[in-house]
N, C-alpha and C positions, 0 to 999 in steps of 0.2 A: 504494500499499500504506499501511496505517496506521503511524504512529509509536507505539511501545509504551514504557511506562515500565519502567525497569530500574535495578538497582543493581549496580555492578561489584564482584565478589568476588575476581577474580584476572585478571591480565594476563600473558600469555606472548608478548611481542613477537617473540622469536626464532622461535617456532613459528607465529605468526599466530593465536593463540587468545585468547579472552576468556571468562570465566565470569560469567554474569549471572543474578541473581535477577530474574525478569521477570513481567509481567502476561500476560494472555491474548494469544496470537498467532493471531488468527482466520484469517489467510491460510495458516497452517501447521497449523491445527486442533490447537493445543497450549494446554492450560490453563496457568494460572500455575504456575511451577516454577523451580528453579535448574538451569542446565545450561551446558555449554560450547558455544561457537560458534567456527567458523572466521571469519575476516574476509576480505572481498573484497580488501582491500589492507592490508598490514602497517602502512603509514603511518597508518592510522586509529587505531592504538593509541598514538601518541605523545602525544596530548592527553588521555588518560584514565588514571585511576589507581584503585586499590582504594579503595572507599568512595564514589566519585562516583555521583551520581544522574544517569541519562542517559535520553534518548529515542532509540530505534533502530528500524531496519527489518531484517527478516531474510527470507530466502527459501531455498528448496532449490536448491543448485547441486551438480551431480555427486553427488547423493544425500546431501548433508550440509547441515545448517542453517548458513547463512552470513549474517553481519551485512553488510549492504550500505550502511548509513548509521548513524552514531552521532553524537550531539551532547549537550552538557550540558543537563540539565533546568533550566528556569528557573521 
């Protein structure tokens, strides 16, 4: 799956949620937008904060858009 550029707008580590302003997600047929995602593992949120530019992957899991990988954009 492709890595997509995004910007972190909110992190809720307790609930395992992140809000990202993101580019096109072709594997989910989603155009660029701002939306909330669950994360596959809450530990993924320990290294990101609001304002960070990231690259991430997302897929549908249990009917919900879920971030499966996230890393700082270089």
